[in-house]
N, C-alpha and C positions, 0 to 999 in steps of 0.2 A: 357545323353550325351549333350556336349555343342552345342548351336545352333548359327548358323552364320547369320541368318535373323529373324526378329521379325515375328511371325506367324500373320495372319489377326485376329483381335479380334472378338469375338462374338457380342459385344455391345460397342458402344462409346457414351459418354454423348454428347448432342448437345452444341453449344456455349452458349445458354442461360442458360443451366443447370450449365455449368461451371462457368459463371458469377455471378450467383445467389446463388451458393453453399456457406455455411458459411466458409469453409476452404479457399476459395478464398478471401472472404471479410476479414477474419483474416490475410491472407498473405499481402493484401494491406495495412491494418492498422498496422501490425507488421513491415512492410518495412518503414513506416513513423516514428514509435515511437521507434522501438527496433533494426533497422538495418537488418532486414530479407530481403532476395533478393526479389526485386520487379518483376524480370523476371524469367523465367525457370520453372514456374508452380510447381507442387507438388515435383518432384524430387529435385529441388533446396531448397524448403522449408524444406524437410526432411533432406537434407545434413546439412542445417543450424541448424536445431533442435538438431542434435547429436553433431555437432561440437561446438555449443554455447549452451551447455545444460542448463546452469543456466539462461541465458538471455531468452531462449525459455520458460522455465516454469514460470519465472516472468511475461513474456508476456501472457501466459495462464491464470494466476491468474488475471491479469489486464483486459483482454478481457472479462472474465466471471464475472467480479466484485465480486471476492471472498472477503468476509467480514472478514477481520483480526481484531479482537477486540483490540489485541496488535500487533504491527507491527513486521514483521521479521527482524532479524539482517542481514541475507543473505540467498540466496536461498539453498545452498548446502555447509554445514560446512566441510563435509568429504566425498569424492567420494568413498571411499573403498566399496567393496562388499565382504562379508556382512558388515553392519555397517554404510551405508550412513545416514547422518543426514540432513534431509530436513527442510528448514524453521525454523531454531531454534529461539526461542523467541515468535514466533507466537501463538496466540490462536484463536479458531473459534469454530464452531459447524456444523457437517454435516447436522443434521435434520433442522436447521434453514435455510440453503441453499435449502433443498429439499421442504420446504413449503413457499418459497418467493412469488410464484404466488398468494397465498392467500391474500397477502397485496395489490394486485392490485384490486381495486373495480370493474374494468371491467371484471375481471376473477374469482372473488371469488365464483360465483355460477356455473361456468363451471366445467365439470367433471375432477377431478384429477385422479380418478380411474374409470374404466368400469369393472365390475366383471361379468363374464359368467360362468355358470355351464352347466352340460350335458342337462339340460331342454332348453338351449339356451336363457333363459330369461337374460336380461341385468339389472344390478343394479348399477346405477352411484353413485359415492361418490364425492360431490363437494370439491373444494379446502377448502372452508370455513368450511365444515362439517369435512374434514380429519384434519384440524388444530385444530378444537374444540375437536375432540376425542383424538388427540395426547396430548392436553394441559391437558385434564382430566385424562388420563391415566398416563401421567408423574407425575401429582401431586399425584395420588394413589400409584404409584411406590416409590415416595419419603416418603409417609406416611408409607409404609411397610419397610422403612429403607433402601431402595436401595440407594447406593452412588456411585459416579464416580469409575469405575474399577470393580465393582461387575458384576457378570454375569447374564444375563436373557436369558432363553431359550425358544424355541417354538417347540412344536410337532404339526405342522400345515400344512395344504395343502396351495395352492396358492389362498388365500382368502384376502379380505381387512383387516380383523382383524390382519393378519400376517404383513402387511405393517404398520399398525398403531402401533402394538407392537415394531416393530423395530425402528421406528422413535421415539417413546416415550423413549425407551431405550437409544437411542442416545442423545436425548434431556437432559437426566439427566447425561450423561456421563458415563453410564454403558455400558457393552459389550454384544452384541447380539450374539446368536448362535442359529441354527435351524436344524431340521430334518424333512423330510416328513413323514406322518403317514403311508406310506407302509413300512417303516423300522420296523422290529421286536424290541422287547425290548433290546435284546443283542446288536444289531447294534447301537441303541441309546445309551445305556449305555456306550458302548466302547468309545463314543464321549462325552457325557455329564459329565460322571464321572471324566473325566480329567480336566474339567474346573470348576466343582462344583458350579452350578448356585444356586442363591438365589430365583429365581422365575421361574415357568414353566407355560407357556401358552399352553394349550392342548385342542384338539377336542375330542369329544366322539367317533368319527369315521369319515368316509368319503365315498363319493360315486365314484365309478369308474367302467366304462363299464356296466352302468345300474343297478349296484348292490350296496347295502349298506354294508360297512365293519366296524363292531363294533371295537373300540379300548379302550373300558372302562377298560378291565383287563390289557392291556398293560400300560395304564396311571397309574393304581393302582400299577403296579410293578415299574414303574419309580419313583413313589412317595415313595415307600418303599426303593428303592435302591439309592436315591439321598438325603442323610442326611442333606445336606446343605440347602434344600428348606425351605424357610419361607413362601412361599405362592404358591398355585395352582390356576390358573385362568382357569375356565371351560367355554369352548365355545360349545354350544350344537348344533353342525351342524346336528346331527340326531334326536335332540329333547329329549334327555335324561336328567333327573334331575342332578343337580350338586352333586358330592360326598361330603360326610360329611366333613365339615371344609374347603371346597373350596370356593374361591370367584367366582362370575360370571362376565362375560364380561359386561353384561348390568348394573350392579351396579357400576362398575368402569368407564364406559364411558357415564353414564346417561347425559341427556340433561341439562347441565348447562353452563352458561358463567362466572361462579364464579371463574375464573383463576386469579392469581395475577402474576405481574412481580416482578423483584427484587426491584423496588421502591414501591411496594405495591399497584399499581393501578390495578383495576378490569376490566375483560373483555378484556385484551390485548393480549391473546393468551398464548401459552406455555412459560415456563421459560427455556432458553436454556443454559445449563452449558457450559461456554467457557473453552475449554480444550486445552492443548498443541497440535501443529500439529501432533505429533507422538503418541497421546493418542489412545489406542486401540478402534476401532469401533466395530469390529465382529471378530468371530473365524469361519473359514472354516475348512474343514477337507480333508485330502487326502484319497486315497482309502484303505490304511492299507494292502499294499501287503505283508510287512514283519513283521507285528505285529500290534500294536494299530494304528489306523489312526493318522497322524500327525496333531496336532491342530495348524492351521496356523493363526497368528494374523496380521491383517492389520489395518492400522491407519486411524483415521477420516480424517485428512488433505490429506493423501496420496490417499485414495479412492476418496475423493471429487475432487481433481485436475485430477487424471487419468481418472475418469468417465466424468467429464466435457469435457475433451479433446476428449475421445473416442466417446461419445454420441453426443457432440455438434458440433464436427468437422468431425470426420470419418463418423459417422451415419447420420450426417446433421439434427438432430432433433431440433425442436423449438416448440413454443407454438401451432402451427397450426397442429401438428402432433398428431397420435394416434400410440402408440408403443405396438406391440404385440410380445412376444416370448414364445413359449410353454416350460414350465419348471416346476420344483417343487422345494419346499424350500430346498431340499437337494442338490441342484446343484448351483454352483456359478452364473448361468445365472439368477437365481431369484434375487440375490443381484444386478446384473447388470441391470436387468428389473426395479427394484424399483428405481435405480438411474436415470431412465428417468425423474423422477420428478425434478431433478436438472436443466434440460433445459426447464422447464414449459410445458413439454409434458404430455398429457393424456396417462396413463399406462393401458393397457388392461390385466386383469388377467383372465386367464382360468383354472378352476379346473375341471379335468375330463381326460377321456382317449383320446389320440390323435387320436384314430380311431373309436370313438363311436358316433353315431350309424353306421357310415360308415367311410370308410377310408378318405374320403374328409372332415372330421369333422373340422379340423383346418382351411380349406379355408372358410367354412361356418362361423366360428367365425369371420374370417377377414371381410368377406362381411357384417355381421350384425353390427359390431362395427365401420366399416369405417376405418380399420387399414391402416396407410400409410406405415408403416415399419413392415414387417412380418418376424419374426425370427423362425427358427425351426431346427430340426437336419437333417443332411445329410441322415440319415437312413429313416426318414419320406418322404423325397423327393423321394428316391429310392423305398419305399414301394407304394407310389402313382403312380409312373411310372409302377411298375410291375402289379399293380391292374388296369391299364388302366384307371386312373382317368383323368378327362378334367376339371380342375378348372376354366380356362378362359372361357370355353363354358357354364358351369353349374353355375357359380357364377359371380356376379358383383364385379370384383376386380379392378375397374378402379382407385380406390384411392391409391393402393399400388404403391409406387415408388421403393421399394427395398425389395427383398427377400434375407435374410441372413441366412446362415447355419453354424452350428458348431457341435462340438461333435466328429466328424471324418472328414476326407477330403472328399468333395463332388466330386464323380467320374465324369469323362468327360460327361457320359450320363446323369447324373443329371443336369449338366449345359444346354445341349441340350434340355432336357425335359422341364425345367422351361422356357426357351426361346420359345419353340414351344407351350407349353400348358398353360402358364400363360399370358405372353405378349412378343412380340418381342421387344419392347422399354422397357426392364426390366433390371435395375441395379441388378446384381446378385453378392452378396458379400459372398463368402466363407471366414470365418474368423477362426483364431487359436490363442489360448492363454493358459490360464490355471487357475485353482483354486488357484494356488500358487501366482498369481498377480491379480486375479479377473478381468482380462482385456485380451486385445488381443496383441500380438506381431506383427501380420500381418493380413491384411484383407481389410475392406471397405475404399474406397477413392472415393467420388462422382465425382471427376473431371478426373478420369483415365479410360481407356478402360478396358473391361473384356475379358480375354483370357480363353478359355476352360481348366478346369482342374487346374487352377491357382488362387492364391489369389492375389489381385491387387498389394499390396506393403507392405513393412514394415511400421509400424505406427510411427507417429511423436514422436520424443524424445526417439526412440528405435533403438539402434545401433545393428540391427539384422544381424547376419552372420552365414554362414555354415562353420564348421572347419572340417578338416580331422583328422585322428587319431593322427597326430603329433601336432595339434593345429594350422594348417596353414589355413587361409581363402581360400575358393575355390568358384569359379563361374561356373555354368553349371555342378556341380558334387554334388552327395549325400554327405551331411556331418551332423554333430551334430548341432542342433539349439543352437546358442550361442548369448547371449546379453552382450555387452562389457561395457555398462554403467548402472548405477543404474536407476531404475523406482521408482516413489513415492509410488506405490501401492505394491511394493515387501514387503514380510513379515517384520515386525518390529522384530519378533522373533517367535519360536514356543513355545506354552504353555509347562510348565514343561520341559524346556530345559535350565537349569540355565547356563551352560557354552557355549551354543550355538553350541555344537558339532553336534547335529542332524541336525540342520539347515545347517551348513557347509557341512556336509557330503551329504545332499540331492542335493545340486546345485553346490558346489564350489570344490569337492574332485578331479574330473578328470582334471578339468582345474582351478587352484587356481586363484582367482581375477576376474573371469567372471562367468556368470550365465549359466550353462549347463542345458537345460531344459529336455532333455530325448526324443526329437522328431528328426526323420530324415527329413532333408529338402534339397531342391535345391533352390538356388537363381539363376534366370535367368539372361541373359545378357540384357533383357529389363526391369529388376527391379522388376518383379513379384517373387512369392514365391510358391514353390510346397511342399505340406507336404506329407510324405510317411508313416506316422504312428509312433507309439511309438518305441523308441529304447530301451525301457525296457519292463517289462512284465505287466504293469497296464492293467487291463481289462477295456474296455470302451463300455458300452452297452447303446444305445439310448442317447449317450451324457453324460452318468453318469459314471464317473470313479468309479471302485470298486476294493476292495482288495481281492486277493486270499486267504489271511489268515483267513478272515472271513468265507469263504466257507470251507476251510479245517477244521476249528474248529467245525463247524456244522455238516459236513458230517462224519467226523471221531469220533463224538459221537455215531454213530450207530455201534453196535457190529459186524455187517458183514463187515464193511469197515475197513481194515487194514491201508491203506494209499491212498491218492488221489492226483491229479495233474489237475489243471484247466488252460486252455490256451484260449486266445482271439486272434483270427486270422482274420486280414483284408484280404479280398478276392479281387481278380482283378476286379470283377463286381461290387464292391461297397458294397457287403454283409458283414456280420460279423458273424463268426462261433466260437461258444464257447463250445467246448467238455469238459467233465469231465472224466478223466481216473481214474479208481479205481482198487486198488489191494485188493482182498477179503481176509478176514480172513479164516483160514483153515475149510473146510466143507461148507462154504457159497456159494450160487449160485446167480448169477446176473440174476433174473428173472423179469418179469414185476412187480410183487409186490415190490420187492426191489427197482427197479427204481422209482416207484411211492412214495415209502417212502423217497427216497433221495430228489425227487422234492418237496414233500410236507414239508419236514424238512427245505429246503432251502427258500421255499415261506413264511413259517410261521416265521421262526427265523430271516431271514434277509429281502428279499423283492422278488417280482415276477421277477425282473431284474436279480437276482442271479441264476435263475433256468437254467441249461445248456441246449444246443441244443440237445446234444447226451450224453449218459453215456456209456463208453466202458470199458470193462474188460482188464487189462493188467497184465503180470506176475509180474511186479515190478515197482517201481517209480525210475528213475535215480536221483543221487544226486552229489553234489560236494564232494570233498575229506573231506571237513569239515562238511558234512551231510546236506547241504541245497539243497532243490529240485531245479533241474535246469530248469527254466521255459522259459528263453529267448532263449537258444539253442533249445529246443523242438519246440517253436514257429517258429524259423527259418526253422527247418526241415519240419514242417506242411506247411510252405509257399513255400516249394520247394527247398530250399537250400540243396546242397549235404552235406553229413555228415562232410567232412574234411573242409567245409566252415562254418558249422553252430555251431561247438563246438571245444573247446580245448580238444582234447581226453585225455590229460594228467591230466585233472581236474575232470574226471568222475569216480564214484566209480564202475560202472558196464557197460561197453560199450555195452555189449550184449543186453541190453534193448533198445538201440537206433534205430536199423533198423526197429522195429515195426512202429515208427512214420514216418520214411523215406518211408516205404512201404505204409502206410496209405495216405499219401500226394500224392504218385504216383497214387494210385487207385482213389482218389478223382479227381485229375487232369484229368485222363482218363475218369472218369464218366461225368465230366463237358464238356469234348470235344465231348461227345456223343459215346465214344467208347464202 
C-alpha cells in the first residue's frame, strides 16, 4: 500500500559517519571533476548516476584509479540490452587490481586473507605471500598450456587456495569456474561439462559440522567425465595422497621468487595478461530450474568496476577493514567476497558449518578475526533469533560497523533482533541482487537511514524500477524488478548460447529492452526498496539458488517415484519451507524407508541443501497443457492465494489436482495461528 508519511527509521548514521563515508567523499570529488551534484546527498548522486550513466562510470574508474593498459575509446559504445559494449578499446587485468596492496611496502606483510575453519584457528596470508603464490601458480598454469580464454575449474571449499587459484587464472587471462565440494558429481558435471575446463583444482574432502567428508571418489569421477582436463591439482585438505598423475598444490606454489615479468626481470611478481575490458573473468551458474544450469559469463572489466563501486562506495570498505561473509564457492557471494581485495581490505574466509559447534558460530568468527563488515544470510539471522542467541552480550563485536544480509529478504523481526542483540548503533544492510550480475541492485548505503523491513536504496548506476503487468513504473505498489539501463557486470553472454536466445529469454522476453530480474519489489515514496521474493519458481535455500530440475532428475530415478514436484515457499515469519510432493508408482508405499532413500539420494547426488523439509504423497502432479509441471501456481497456492488468483485454470491439464495444495496451505495457516 502507498505510504503518505515516512516511518521513523530504526537507525540513522551520525553526521561524522556521513562526512567520512567514502561515498560522500566520492560525491564531493565527482562534483568538482565530473559535474555530479554537490548537494542533495545520496538521492541526488543516484539520480545523476543513472541520468549521466557514462560520466558516472568514467568517474568510478578514475576515483578507484583503474589501470587501463590501453585507454578506452568511450565508456559505452552501445546502450542496448542485451549487447551493451563497455569501455571498448581498453585493456586491463582484474587480478592485477586485486593484488595492488602488495605493492605498498607498508602493507606487504599485512594479512590479505584470514582463514578460519571449525577449529577456530586463524591462518593469515599476507599480501606479499598471496602475490608470490599467484605468481608461481600463474607460471605453472602457463606451463600446462593454459591460455587466455581457457577454462580453469575448482572443486573447492572456502579456503585460501581457492582465492589463489582464481587470481592466478585471471592473471593468465583464463576463465575461472567453481563448485563447492558439498555438490555431488552429477551437480558438478552439469556445470563443468558445459564449459570444458582444462585444469581442475580439487580437494580430497572437507570438514563440516565436526565431521570429515571424503570426496576422493567424486574427484575421480569428475576426472573421468571431463575429457578436456590436462591437469588435476590435488589439495589434500584431509591429508590423503595425490591420485596417480595429479599435480600437487605444494609443488605448484613452492617457495620461489623466480618469477619473470614481460621484460624478463626476476622477482617482480605475477605476469598479468592484459585483456580486453569484456574478456571473460569467470562463469557462474543459475539454479537449473528448467534444465541444465545457465552458464553465466561475466567480464574482467565489468566485474572490476561494479565490485569497486559496490564494495568501495556502498559497503564503505578500505584498507583498515576486515570483510567477512559466510559463503561457499558455489555461491556468487564468494566471488563478491574475494573482490574485497580490490579495495585493499583483509578478506576473512570461513570454511565450515554456519552453526557448529553452536548456532552463534559465525559471531565467534567475527569476534576472533576483528571483522568490521559482517555478511550472512537472512536465514542465519532468523535462526539465531529463534535459538535465543545473544551475540552482543556473549561476544566482543565492537569492531563490526555493518551487518549485511542477503539470500532472501530479511524479515522485520530480523532487523529488530540485530538492533537489540548485536548493537543499537548498527548499520543493518539488507541487500538484493543476483548471480546474474554478481552484485546488488539495491542495498547498502552508509549515509542513509535504515527502515525496518526495507533495503536502503537502489545502488548507484542502477535505474531500478517496479513495473506493473503492463510495463508501467509504480511507486508504493508491488511490481516486477526492472533495471532500465545496462550495468557493467551484466553477463556478456551465456556459455553455449551462440545466438544469444537463451540469454534474451532469461531477462528480456517479458519487457524487451529492459532487464526483468524475476523478483517482486516495492519502491517506497522515501526511496527505499522492499523485496517480496521470487516472481518465478527458483528455489532459494540458505542464500543458494537451486534448480528443481536437479531434484526431479535424482528423485525420479527411484523406481517407486513416478513423478515429483518441489516448491520453495517464503513464509510470513521469515522461514522457508521446501516440501517435495511425490506421485508414487503403482504398488509403492511412502513409508519411512522410502522417505529416507529420497533424502539420502538428494544429499549424496546433489547436496544437503537439496533435501526437502517434508515429503508428501499426492495423487498426481499438475502440468500445463504442454506438459510442464506448474511450479509457480502451486507456490502461490501454498502461500495462501485463492485458486482463481493463483492459476490460469485454462492452462492446467487436471484442475482436480489443485485443491489439495489449497487445502494444505489453509491447514498450515490454521496450525501457525495456533488453531
